[in-house]
N, CA, C, O and the ligand as a Tripos MOL2 file, in Angstrom:
@<TRIPOS>MOLECULE
protein
  277   275    70     0     0
PROTEIN
NO_CHARGES

@<TRIPOS>ATOM
      1 N           5.3460   21.7960   39.3690 N.3       1 MET1
      2 CA          6.5070   20.9200   39.5800 C.3       1 MET1
      3 C           6.3570   20.1380   40.8860 C.2       1 MET1
      4 O           5.9530   20.6820   41.9140 O.2       1 MET1
      5 N           6.6880   18.8690   40.8180 N.am      2 LEU2
      6 CA          6.6830   18.0680   42.0350 C.3       2 LEU2
      7 C           7.9710   18.3400   42.8100 C.2       2 LEU2
      8 O           9.0220   18.5710   42.2130 O.2       2 LEU2
      9 N           7.8890   18.3120   44.1070 N.am      3 PRO3
     10 CA          9.1250   18.5070   44.8760 C.3       3 PRO3
     11 C          10.0780   17.3300   44.6670 C.2       3 PRO3
     12 O           9.6450   16.1900   44.5020 O.2       3 PRO3
     13 N          11.3370   17.6100   44.6770 N.am      4 LEU4
     14 CA         12.3140   16.5390   44.5400 C.3       4 LEU4
     15 C          12.2830   15.6830   45.7930 C.2       4 LEU4
     16 O          12.1890   16.2010   46.9060 O.2       4 LEU4
     17 N          12.3640   14.3710   45.6100 N.am      5 ASP5
     18 CA         12.3330   13.4880   46.7720 C.3       5 ASP5
     19 C          13.7100   12.9550   47.1420 C.2       5 ASP5
     20 O          13.8420   12.1520   48.0660 O.2       5 ASP5
     21 N          14.7210   13.3950   46.4320 N.am      6 GLY6
     22 CA         16.0780   13.0060   46.7910 C.3       6 GLY6
     23 C          16.4760   11.6300   46.2960 C.2       6 GLY6
     24 O          17.5770   11.1660   46.5950 O.2       6 GLY6
     25 N          15.6010   10.9600   45.5390 N.am      7 SER7
     26 CA         15.9210    9.6080   45.0870 C.3       7 SER7
     27 C          16.6170    9.6030   43.7320 C.2       7 SER7
     28 O          16.8400    8.5360   43.1590 O.2       7 SER7
     29 N          16.9550   10.7510   43.2240 N.am      8 GLY8
     30 CA         17.6440   10.8040   41.9410 C.3       8 GLY8
     31 C          16.6690   10.8500   40.7950 C.2       8 GLY8
     32 O          15.4990   11.1860   40.9790 O.2       8 GLY8
     33 N          17.1450   10.5130   39.6020 N.am      9 ALA9
     34 CA         16.3120   10.5890   38.4120 C.3       9 ALA9
     35 C          15.0910    9.6840   38.5550 C.2       9 ALA9
     36 O          15.1960    8.5460   39.0120 O.2       9 ALA9
     37 N          13.9570   10.1970   38.1650 N.am     10 GLU10
     38 CA         12.7270    9.4310   38.2520 C.3      10 GLU10
     39 C          12.6910    8.3890   37.1410 C.2      10 GLU10
     40 O          13.0180    8.6850   35.9910 O.2      10 GLU10
     41 N          12.2940    7.1760   37.4880 N.am     11 THR11
     42 CA         12.1870    6.1240   36.4800 C.3      11 THR11
     43 C          10.9320    6.3470   35.6530 C.2      11 THR11
     44 O           9.8410    6.4690   36.2110 O.2      11 THR11
     45 N          11.0670    6.4010   34.3260 N.am     12 PRO12
     46 CA          9.8500    6.5350   33.5200 C.3      12 PRO12
     47 C           9.0020    5.2780   33.6330 C.2      12 PRO12
     48 O           9.5160    4.1600   33.6250 O.2      12 PRO12
     49 N           7.6900    5.4810   33.7380 N.am     13 ARG13
     50 CA          6.7620    4.3640   33.9260 C.3      13 ARG13
     51 C           5.9580    4.0950   32.6720 C.2      13 ARG13
     52 O           5.6800    5.0000   31.8850 O.2      13 ARG13
     53 N           5.5930    2.8450   32.5010 N.am     14 CYS14
     54 CA          4.7420    2.4230   31.3880 C.3      14 CYS14
     55 C           3.3940    3.1360   31.4490 C.2      14 CYS14
     56 O           2.8400    3.3330   32.5310 O.2      14 CYS14
     57 N           2.8620    3.5280   30.2720 N.am     15 SER15
     58 CA          1.5810    4.2260   30.1900 C.3      15 SER15
     59 C           0.3830    3.2770   30.1770 C.2      15 SER15
     60 O          -0.7570    3.7300   30.2900 O.2      15 SER15
     61 N           0.6140    1.9900   30.0450 N.am     16 ALA16
     62 CA         -0.5070    1.0450   29.9880 C.3      16 ALA16
     63 C          -1.2700    1.0740   31.3070 C.2      16 ALA16
     64 O          -0.6830    1.2210   32.3790 O.2      16 ALA16
     65 N          -2.5920    0.9320   31.2060 N.am     17 LYS17
     66 CA         -3.4470    1.0230   32.3810 C.3      17 LYS17
     67 C          -3.0770   -0.0520   33.4020 C.2      17 LYS17
     68 O          -3.0210   -1.2390   33.0770 O.2      17 LYS17
     69 N          -2.8300    0.3710   34.6180 N.am     18 GLY18
     70 CA         -2.5590   -0.5700   35.6950 C.3      18 GLY18
     71 C          -1.1480   -1.1200   35.7330 C.2      18 GLY18
     72 O          -0.8050   -1.8910   36.6290 O.2      18 GLY18
     73 N          -0.3250   -0.7310   34.7660 N.am     19 CYS19
     74 CA          1.0470   -1.2460   34.7000 C.3      19 CYS19
     75 C           1.9770   -0.2840   35.4230 C.2      19 CYS19
     76 O           1.8980    0.9290   35.2250 O.2      19 CYS19
     77 N           2.8610   -0.8230   36.2650 N.am     20 ARG20
     78 CA          3.7850    0.0330   37.0060 C.3      20 ARG20
     79 C           5.2340   -0.2960   36.6640 C.2      20 ARG20
     80 O           6.1520    0.0710   37.3970 O.2      20 ARG20
     81 N           5.4270   -0.9780   35.5650 N.am     21 ARG21
     82 CA          6.7880   -1.3240   35.1720 C.3      21 ARG21
     83 C           7.5280   -0.1020   34.6370 C.2      21 ARG21
     84 O           6.9240    0.8890   34.2270 O.2      21 ARG21
     85 N           8.8440   -0.2050   34.6560 N.am     22 GLY22
     86 CA          9.6610    0.8340   34.0450 C.3      22 GLY22
     87 C           9.5130    0.7840   32.5340 C.2      22 GLY22
     88 O           9.4200   -0.2910   31.9430 O.2      22 GLY22
     89 N           9.4940    1.9540   31.9170 N.am     23 ALA23
     90 CA          9.3180    2.0230   30.4650 C.3      23 ALA23
     91 C          10.6540    1.8620   29.7650 C.2      23 ALA23
     92 O          11.6880    2.3230   30.2510 O.2      23 ALA23
     93 N          10.6180    1.2010   28.6160 N.am     24 THR24
     94 CA         11.8190    1.0340   27.8000 C.3      24 THR24
     95 C          11.6510    1.6390   26.4130 C.2      24 THR24
     96 O          12.6180    1.7550   25.6590 O.2      24 THR24
     97 N          10.4150    2.0290   26.0750 N.am     25 GLU25
     98 CA         10.1850    2.6390   24.7590 C.3      25 GLU25
     99 C           9.3410    3.8990   24.8700 C.2      25 GLU25
    100 O           8.4530    4.0110   25.7150 O.2      25 GLU25
    101 N           9.6470    4.8320   24.0000 N.am     26 ASP26
    102 CA          8.8860    6.0740   23.8900 C.3      26 ASP26
    103 C           8.1040    5.9940   22.5790 C.2      26 ASP26
    104 O           8.6880    5.9840   21.4950 O.2      26 ASP26
    105 N           6.7810    5.9380   22.6930 N.am     27 LEU27
    106 CA          5.9210    5.9190   21.4990 C.3      27 LEU27
    107 C           5.4430    7.3370   21.2540 C.2      27 LEU27
    108 O           4.7980    7.9440   22.1090 O.2      27 LEU27
    109 N           5.7640    7.8600   20.0850 N.am     28 ARG28
    110 CA          5.3390    9.2340   19.7480 C.3      28 ARG28
    111 C           4.1520    9.1590   18.8020 C.2      28 ARG28
    112 O           4.1680    8.4230   17.8160 O.2      28 ARG28
    113 N           3.1330    9.9260   19.1190 N.am     29 TRP29
    114 CA          1.9140    9.8400   18.3140 C.3      29 TRP29
    115 C           1.1850   11.1610   18.2950 C.2      29 TRP29
    116 O           1.4630   12.0760   19.0700 O.2      29 TRP29
    117 N           0.2420   11.2200   17.3790 N.am     30 ARG30
    118 CA         -0.5870   12.4220   17.2450 C.3      30 ARG30
    119 C          -1.9160   12.0080   16.6380 C.2      30 ARG30
    120 O          -1.9630   11.1910   15.7180 O.2      30 ARG30
    121 N          -2.9810   12.5710   17.1520 N.am     31 ASN31
    122 CA         -4.2970   12.4220   16.5350 C.3      31 ASN31
    123 C          -4.5150   13.6520   15.6630 C.2      31 ASN31
    124 O          -4.7620   14.7420   16.1800 O.2      31 ASN31
    125 N          -4.4230   13.4860   14.3360 N.am     32 PRO32
    126 CA         -4.4980   14.6680   13.4490 C.3      32 PRO32
    127 C          -5.8350   15.3970   13.5110 C.2      32 PRO32
    128 O          -5.9260   16.5540   13.1020 O.2      32 PRO32
    129 N          -6.8660   14.7390   14.0150 N.am     33 ARG33
    130 CA         -8.1700   15.4010   14.1350 C.3      33 ARG33
    131 C          -8.2470   16.2800   15.3730 C.2      33 ARG33
    132 O          -9.1290   17.1330   15.4750 O.2      33 ARG33
    133 N          -7.3390   16.0810   16.3060 N.am     34 VAL34
    134 CA         -7.3720   16.8260   17.5740 C.3      34 VAL34
    135 C          -6.1490   17.7310   17.7210 C.2      34 VAL34
    136 O          -6.2370   18.8510   18.2230 O.2      34 VAL34
    137 N          -5.0020   17.2110   17.2660 N.am     35 HIS35
    138 CA         -3.7400   17.9120   17.4910 C.3      35 HIS35
    139 C          -3.2190   18.5110   16.1920 C.2      35 HIS35
    140 O          -3.3180   17.8870   15.1360 O.2      35 HIS35
    141 N          -2.6720   19.7030   16.2640 N.am     36 ASP36
    142 CA         -2.0550   20.2330   15.0550 C.3      36 ASP36
    143 C          -0.6700   19.5960   14.8750 C.2      36 ASP36
    144 O          -0.1780   18.8950   15.7590 O.2      36 ASP36
    145 N          -0.0570   19.8510   13.7200 N.am     37 ALA37
    146 CA          1.1450   19.1090   13.3240 C.3      37 ALA37
    147 C           2.3480   19.3390   14.2340 C.2      37 ALA37
    148 O           3.3060   18.5670   14.1970 O.2      37 ALA37
    149 N           2.3080   20.3800   15.0400 N.am     38 SER38
    150 CA          3.4510   20.6410   15.9220 C.3      38 SER38
    151 C           3.3550   19.8720   17.2370 C.2      38 SER38
    152 O           4.3100   19.8210   18.0120 O.2      38 SER38
    153 N           2.1890   19.2770   17.4760 N.am     39 ARG39
    154 CA          1.9970   18.5560   18.7340 C.3      39 ARG39
    155 C           2.4440   17.1070   18.5920 C.2      39 ARG39
    156 O           2.0860   16.4310   17.6270 O.2      39 ARG39
    157 N           3.2180   16.6400   19.5450 N.am     40 VAL40
    158 CA          3.5760   15.2290   19.6040 C.3      40 VAL40
    159 C           3.2890   14.7260   21.0090 C.2      40 VAL40
    160 O           3.7880   15.2710   21.9930 O.2      40 VAL40
    161 N           2.4830   13.6830   21.0860 N.am     41 LYS41
    162 CA          2.1710   13.0820   22.3700 C.3      41 LYS41
    163 C           3.1220   11.9220   22.6060 C.2      41 LYS41
    164 O           3.6270   11.3150   21.6610 O.2      41 LYS41
    165 N           3.3590   11.6230   23.8690 N.am     42 HIS42
    166 CA          4.2630   10.5250   24.2130 C.3      42 HIS42
    167 C           3.5460    9.5060   25.0810 C.2      42 HIS42
    168 O           2.8640    9.8540   26.0450 O.2      42 HIS42
    169 N           3.7110    8.2570   24.7250 N.am     43 TRP43
    170 CA          3.3520    7.1720   25.6170 C.3      43 TRP43
    171 C           4.6280    6.4120   25.8920 C.2      43 TRP43
    172 O           5.3500    6.0360   24.9680 O.2      43 TRP43
    173 N           4.9030    6.1890   27.1440 N.am     44 LEU44
    174 CA          6.0590    5.3830   27.5130 C.3      44 LEU44
    175 C           5.5650    3.9680   27.7650 C.2      44 LEU44
    176 O           4.4870    3.7710   28.3240 O.2      44 LEU44
    177 N           6.3460    2.9950   27.3560 N.am     45 ALA45
    178 CA          5.8890    1.6120   27.4570 C.3      45 ALA45
    179 C           6.9850    0.6690   27.9150 C.2      45 ALA45
    180 O           8.1550    0.8250   27.5640 O.2      45 ALA45
    181 N           6.5760   -0.3230   28.7140 N.am     46 CYS46
    182 CA          7.4780   -1.4040   29.1100 C.3      46 CYS46
    183 C           7.5370   -2.4150   27.9560 C.2      46 CYS46
    184 O           6.7420   -2.3310   27.0200 O.2      46 CYS46
    185 N           8.4750   -3.3680   28.0200 N.am     47 PRO47
    186 CA          8.5880   -4.3440   26.9130 C.3      47 PRO47
    187 C           7.2870   -5.1300   26.6930 C.2      47 PRO47
    188 O           6.9510   -5.4810   25.5620 O.2      47 PRO47
    189 N           6.5710   -5.3970   27.7700 N.am     48 GLU48
    190 CA          5.3410   -6.1920   27.6620 C.3      48 GLU48
    191 C           4.2360   -5.4480   26.9100 C.2      48 GLU48
    192 O           3.4500   -6.0740   26.1990 O.2      48 GLU48
    193 N           4.1650   -4.1370   27.0530 N.am     49 HIS49
    194 CA          3.0630   -3.3760   26.4810 C.3      49 HIS49
    195 C           3.4250   -2.5730   25.2380 C.2      49 HIS49
    196 O           2.5370   -2.0150   24.5920 O.2      49 HIS49
    197 N           4.7020   -2.5000   24.8900 N.am     50 ALA50
    198 CA          5.1170   -1.6360   23.7750 C.3      50 ALA50
    199 C           4.4170   -2.0130   22.4700 C.2      50 ALA50
    200 O           3.9100   -1.1450   21.7600 O.2      50 ALA50
    201 N           4.3900   -3.3180   22.1560 N.am     51 ASP51
    202 CA          3.7640   -3.7450   20.8950 C.3      51 ASP51
    203 C           2.2630   -3.4760   20.9140 C.2      51 ASP51
    204 O           1.6830   -3.0330   19.9230 O.2      51 ASP51
    205 N           1.6530   -3.7480   22.0510 N.am     52 GLN52
    206 CA          0.2100   -3.5530   22.2150 C.3      52 GLN52
    207 C          -0.1770   -2.0810   22.0370 C.2      52 GLN52
    208 O          -1.1260   -1.7680   21.3180 O.2      52 GLN52
    209 N           0.5530   -1.1920   22.6870 N.am     53 LEU53
    210 CA          0.2570    0.2360   22.5910 C.3      53 LEU53
    211 C           0.5790    0.7680   21.1910 C.2      53 LEU53
    212 O          -0.1680    1.5740   20.6360 O.2      53 LEU53
    213 N           1.6920    0.3100   20.6320 N.am     54 ALA54
    214 CA          2.0730    0.7610   19.2860 C.3      54 ALA54
    215 C           1.0410    0.2950   18.2630 C.2      54 ALA54
    216 O           0.6990    1.0290   17.3360 O.2      54 ALA54
    217 N           0.5480   -0.9310   18.4410 N.am     55 ASP55
    218 CA         -0.4530   -1.4710   17.5270 C.3      55 ASP55
    219 C          -1.7550   -0.6730   17.6160 C.2      55 ASP55
    220 O          -2.3780   -0.3710   16.5980 O.2      55 ASP55
    221 N          -2.1530   -0.3390   18.8310 N.am     56 PHE56
    222 CA         -3.3490    0.4640   19.0660 C.3      56 PHE56
    223 C          -3.2520    1.7890   18.3040 C.2      56 PHE56
    224 O          -4.1980    2.2030   17.6340 O.2      56 PHE56
    225 N          -2.1020    2.4400   18.4190 N.am     57 LEU57
    226 CA         -1.8940    3.7380   17.7590 C.3      57 LEU57
    227 C          -1.7880    3.5750   16.2430 C.2      57 LEU57
    228 O          -2.3480    4.3640   15.4820 O.2      57 LEU57
    229 N          -1.0650    2.5430   15.8190 N.am     58 ALA58
    230 CA         -0.8370    2.3450   14.3840 C.3      58 ALA58
    231 C          -2.1480    2.0710   13.6610 C.2      58 ALA58
    232 O          -2.3560    2.5500   12.5460 O.2      58 ALA58
    233 N          -3.0360    1.3000   14.2890 N.am     59 ARG59
    234 CA         -4.3070    0.9590   13.6460 C.3      59 ARG59
    235 C          -5.1790    2.1870   13.4360 C.2      59 ARG59
    236 O          -6.0020    2.2190   12.5200 O.2      59 ARG59
    237 N          -5.0030    3.1900   14.2750 N.am     60 ARG60
    238 CA         -5.7540    4.4390   14.1270 C.3      60 ARG60
    239 C          -5.0130    5.4780   13.2920 C.2      60 ARG60
    240 O          -5.5250    6.5700   13.0490 O.2      60 ARG60
    241 N          -3.8050    5.1290   12.8550 N.am     61 GLY61
    242 CA         -3.0220    6.0460   12.0420 C.3      61 GLY61
    243 C          -2.3830    7.1660   12.8540 C.2      61 GLY61
    244 O          -2.0280    8.2140   12.3140 O.2      61 GLY61
    245 N          -2.2400    6.9300   14.1710 N.am     62 PHE62
    246 CA         -1.7080    7.9760   15.0470 C.3      62 PHE62
    247 C          -0.2060    7.8360   15.2850 C.2      62 PHE62
    248 O           0.4540    8.8090   15.6490 O.2      62 PHE62
    249 N           0.3370    6.6450   15.0830 N.am     63 LEU63
    250 CA          1.7310    6.3900   15.4840 C.3      63 LEU63
    251 C           2.7080    7.1190   14.5690 C.2      63 LEU63
    252 O           2.6400    6.9940   13.3460 O.2      63 LEU63
    253 N           3.6070    7.8710   15.1660 N.am     64 LEU64
    254 CA          4.6440    8.5830   14.4130 C.3      64 LEU64
    255 C           5.9270    7.7690   14.4190 C.2      64 LEU64
    256 O           6.4630    7.4400   13.3610 O.2      64 LEU64
    257 N           6.4140    7.4460   15.5950 N.am     65 GLU65
    258 CA          7.6090    6.6200   15.6980 C.3      65 GLU65
    259 C           7.7400    6.0570   17.0990 C.2      65 GLU65
    260 O           7.1110    6.5380   18.0420 O.2      65 GLU65
    261 N           8.5570    5.0420   17.2170 N.am     66 ARG66
    262 CA          8.8570    4.4790   18.5330 C.3      66 ARG66
    263 C          10.3610    4.3690   18.6720 C.2      66 ARG66
    264 O          11.0730    4.0340   17.7250 O.2      66 ARG66
    265 N          10.8160    4.6540   19.8570 N.am     67 GLU67
    266 CA         12.2540    4.7260   20.0770 C.3      67 GLU67
    267 C          12.5730    4.1570   21.4550 C.2      67 GLU67
    268 O          11.8300    4.3730   22.4130 O.2      67 GLU67
    269 N          13.6710    3.4380   21.5430 N.am     68 ALA68
    270 CA         14.1020    2.9260   22.8470 C.3      68 ALA68
    271 C          14.5700    4.0690   23.7180 C.2      68 ALA68
    272 O          15.1750    5.0240   23.2310 O.2      68 ALA68
    273 N          14.2890    3.9750   25.0140 N.am     69 ILE69
    274 CA         14.7570    5.0090   25.9400 C.3      69 ILE69
    275 C          15.6800    4.3960   26.9880 C.2      69 ILE69
    276 O          16.1800    5.1060   27.8610 O.2      69 ILE69
    277 ZN          3.5210   -1.9920   30.7960 Zn       70 ZN70
@<TRIPOS>BOND
     1     1     2 1
     2     2     3 1
     3     3     4 2
     4     3     5 am
     5     5     6 1
     6     6     7 1
     7     7     8 2
     8     7     9 am
     9     9    10 1
    10    10    11 1
    11    11    12 2
    12    11    13 am
    13    13    14 1
    14    14    15 1
    15    15    16 2
    16    15    17 am
    17    17    18 1
    18    18    19 1
    19    19    20 2
    20    19    21 am
    21    21    22 1
    22    22    23 1
    23    23    24 2
    24    23    25 am
    25    25    26 1
    26    26    27 1
    27    27    28 2
    28    27    29 am
    29    29    30 1
    30    30    31 1
    31    31    32 2
    32    31    33 am
    33    33    34 1
    34    34    35 1
    35    35    36 2
    36    35    37 am
    37    37    38 1
    38    38    39 1
    39    39    40 2
    40    39    41 am
    41    41    42 1
    42    42    43 1
    43    43    44 2
    44    43    45 am
    45    45    46 1
    46    46    47 1
    47    47    48 2
    48    47    49 am
    49    49    50 1
    50    50    51 1
    51    51    52 2
    52    51    53 am
    53    53    54 1
    54    54    55 1
    55    55    56 2
    56    55    57 am
    57    57    58 1
    58    58    59 1
    59    59    60 2
    60    59    61 am
    61    61    62 1
    62    62    63 1
    63    63    64 2
    64    63    65 am
    65    65    66 1
    66    66    67 1
    67    67    68 2
    68    67    69 am
    69    69    70 1
    70    70    71 1
    71    71    72 2
    72    71    73 am
    73    73    74 1
    74    74    75 1
    75    75    76 2
    76    75    77 am
    77    77    78 1
    78    78    79 1
    79    79    80 2
    80    79    81 am
    81    81    82 1
    82    82    83 1
    83    83    84 2
    84    83    85 am
    85    85    86 1
    86    86    87 1
    87    87    88 2
    88    87    89 am
    89    89    90 1
    90    90    91 1
    91    91    92 2
    92    91    93 am
    93    93    94 1
    94    94    95 1
    95    95    96 2
    96    95    97 am
    97    97    98 1
    98    98    99 1
    99    99   100 2
   100    99   101 am
   101   101   102 1
   102   102   103 1
   103   103   104 2
   104   103   105 am
   105   105   106 1
   106   106   107 1
   107   107   108 2
   108   107   109 am
   109   109   110 1
   110   110   111 1
   111   111   112 2
   112   111   113 am
   113   113   114 1
   114   114   115 1
   115   115   116 2
   116   115   117 am
   117   117   118 1
   118   118   119 1
   119   119   120 2
   120   119   121 am
   121   121   122 1
   122   122   123 1
   123   123   124 2
   124   123   125 am
   125   125   126 1
   126   126   127 1
   127   127   128 2
   128   127   129 am
   129   129   130 1
   130   130   131 1
   131   131   132 2
   132   131   133 am
   133   133   134 1
   134   134   135 1
   135   135   136 2
   136   135   137 am
   137   137   138 1
   138   138   139 1
   139   139   140 2
   140   139   141 am
   141   141   142 1
   142   142   143 1
   143   143   144 2
   144   143   145 am
   145   145   146 1
   146   146   147 1
   147   147   148 2
   148   147   149 am
   149   149   150 1
   150   150   151 1
   151   151   152 2
   152   151   153 am
   153   153   154 1
   154   154   155 1
   155   155   156 2
   156   155   157 am
   157   157   158 1
   158   158   159 1
   159   159   160 2
   160   159   161 am
   161   161   162 1
   162   162   163 1
   163   163   164 2
   164   163   165 am
   165   165   166 1
   166   166   167 1
   167   167   168 2
   168   167   169 am
   169   169   170 1
   170   170   171 1
   171   171   172 2
   172   171   173 am
   173   173   174 1
   174   174   175 1
   175   175   176 2
   176   175   177 am
   177   177   178 1
   178   178   179 1
   179   179   180 2
   180   179   181 am
   181   181   182 1
   182   182   183 1
   183   183   184 2
   184   183   185 am
   185   185   186 1
   186   186   187 1
   187   187   188 2
   188   187   189 am
   189   189   190 1
   190   190   191 1
   191   191   192 2
   192   191   193 am
   193   193   194 1
   194   194   195 1
   195   195   196 2
   196   195   197 am
   197   197   198 1
   198   198   199 1
   199   199   200 2
   200   199   201 am
   201   201   202 1
   202   202   203 1
   203   203   204 2
   204   203   205 am
   205   205   206 1
   206   206   207 1
   207   207   208 2
   208   207   209 am
   209   209   210 1
   210   210   211 1
   211   211   212 2
   212   211   213 am
   213   213   214 1
   214   214   215 1
   215   215   216 2
   216   215   217 am
   217   217   218 1
   218   218   219 1
   219   219   220 2
   220   219   221 am
   221   221   222 1
   222   222   223 1
   223   223   224 2
   224   223   225 am
   225   225   226 1
   226   226   227 1
   227   227   228 2
   228   227   229 am
   229   229   230 1
   230   230   231 1
   231   231   232 2
   232   231   233 am
   233   233   234 1
   234   234   235 1
   235   235   236 2
   236   235   237 am
   237   237   238 1
   238   238   239 1
   239   239   240 2
   240   239   241 am
   241   241   242 1
   242   242   243 1
   243   243   244 2
   244   243   245 am
   245   245   246 1
   246   246   247 1
   247   247   248 2
   248   247   249 am
   249   249   250 1
   250   250   251 1
   251   251   252 2
   252   251   253 am
   253   253   254 1
   254   254   255 1
   255   255   256 2
   256   255   257 am
   257   257   258 1
   258   258   259 1
   259   259   260 2
   260   259   261 am
   261   261   262 1
   262   262   263 1
   263   263   264 2
   264   263   265 am
   265   265   266 1
   266   266   267 1
   267   267   268 2
   268   267   269 am
   269   269   270 1
   270   270   271 1
   271   271   272 2
   272   271   273 am
   273   273   274 1
   274   274   275 1
   275   275   276 2
@<TRIPOS>SUBSTRUCTURE
     1 MET1         2 RESIDUE 1 A MET
     2 LEU2         6 RESIDUE 1 A LEU
     3 PRO3        10 RESIDUE 1 A PRO
     4 LEU4        14 RESIDUE 1 A LEU
     5 ASP5        18 RESIDUE 1 A ASP
     6 GLY6        22 RESIDUE 1 A GLY
     7 SER7        26 RESIDUE 1 A SER
     8 GLY8        30 RESIDUE 1 A GLY
     9 ALA9        34 RESIDUE 1 A ALA
    10 GLU10       38 RESIDUE 1 A GLU
    11 THR11       42 RESIDUE 1 A THR
    12 PRO12       46 RESIDUE 1 A PRO
    13 ARG13       50 RESIDUE 1 A ARG
    14 CYS14       54 RESIDUE 1 A CYS
    15 SER15       58 RESIDUE 1 A SER
    16 ALA16       62 RESIDUE 1 A ALA
    17 LYS17       66 RESIDUE 1 A LYS
    18 GLY18       70 RESIDUE 1 A GLY
    19 CYS19       74 RESIDUE 1 A CYS
    20 ARG20       78 RESIDUE 1 A ARG
    21 ARG21       82 RESIDUE 1 A ARG
    22 GLY22       86 RESIDUE 1 A GLY
    23 ALA23       90 RESIDUE 1 A ALA
    24 THR24       94 RESIDUE 1 A THR
    25 GLU25       98 RESIDUE 1 A GLU
    26 ASP26      102 RESIDUE 1 A ASP
    27 LEU27      106 RESIDUE 1 A LEU
    28 ARG28      110 RESIDUE 1 A ARG
    29 TRP29      114 RESIDUE 1 A TRP
    30 ARG30      118 RESIDUE 1 A ARG
    31 ASN31      122 RESIDUE 1 A ASN
    32 PRO32      126 RESIDUE 1 A PRO
    33 ARG33      130 RESIDUE 1 A ARG
    34 VAL34      134 RESIDUE 1 A VAL
    35 HIS35      138 RESIDUE 1 A HIS
    36 ASP36      142 RESIDUE 1 A ASP
    37 ALA37      146 RESIDUE 1 A ALA
    38 SER38      150 RESIDUE 1 A SER
    39 ARG39      154 RESIDUE 1 A ARG
    40 VAL40      158 RESIDUE 1 A VAL
    41 LYS41      162 RESIDUE 1 A LYS
    42 HIS42      166 RESIDUE 1 A HIS
    43 TRP43      170 RESIDUE 1 A TRP
    44 LEU44      174 RESIDUE 1 A LEU
    45 ALA45      178 RESIDUE 1 A ALA
    46 CYS46      182 RESIDUE 1 A CYS
    47 PRO47      186 RESIDUE 1 A PRO
    48 GLU48      190 RESIDUE 1 A GLU
    49 HIS49      194 RESIDUE 1 A HIS
    50 ALA50      198 RESIDUE 1 A ALA
    51 ASP51      202 RESIDUE 1 A ASP
    52 GLN52      206 RESIDUE 1 A GLN
    53 LEU53      210 RESIDUE 1 A LEU
    54 ALA54      214 RESIDUE 1 A ALA
    55 ASP55      218 RESIDUE 1 A ASP
    56 PHE56      222 RESIDUE 1 A PHE
    57 LEU57      226 RESIDUE 1 A LEU
    58 ALA58      230 RESIDUE 1 A ALA
    59 ARG59      234 RESIDUE 1 A ARG
    60 ARG60      238 RESIDUE 1 A ARG
    61 GLY61      242 RESIDUE 1 A GLY
    62 PHE62      246 RESIDUE 1 A PHE
    63 LEU63      250 RESIDUE 1 A LEU
    64 LEU64      254 RESIDUE 1 A LEU
    65 GLU65      258 RESIDUE 1 A GLU
    66 ARG66      262 RESIDUE 1 A ARG
    67 GLU67      266 RESIDUE 1 A GLU
    68 ALA68      270 RESIDUE 1 A ALA
    69 ILE69      274 RESIDUE 1 A ILE
    70 ZN70       277 GROUP 0 **** ****
């Protein structure tokens, strides 16, 4: 656990490489060749990267769902 810094709730950040924007979507995915059915991975995404990341996952058949956060 990271120590609390007193700044309140932590802003979720976009998972895209090099992006430091706040995330607005939670992309849930799983690689069935690596993860069993109970595992769900999360990528958080800003508006700019949500479609790009979702498309990346969808093309590989990994995308489960995306939801606004
Ligand atoms: Zn982003």
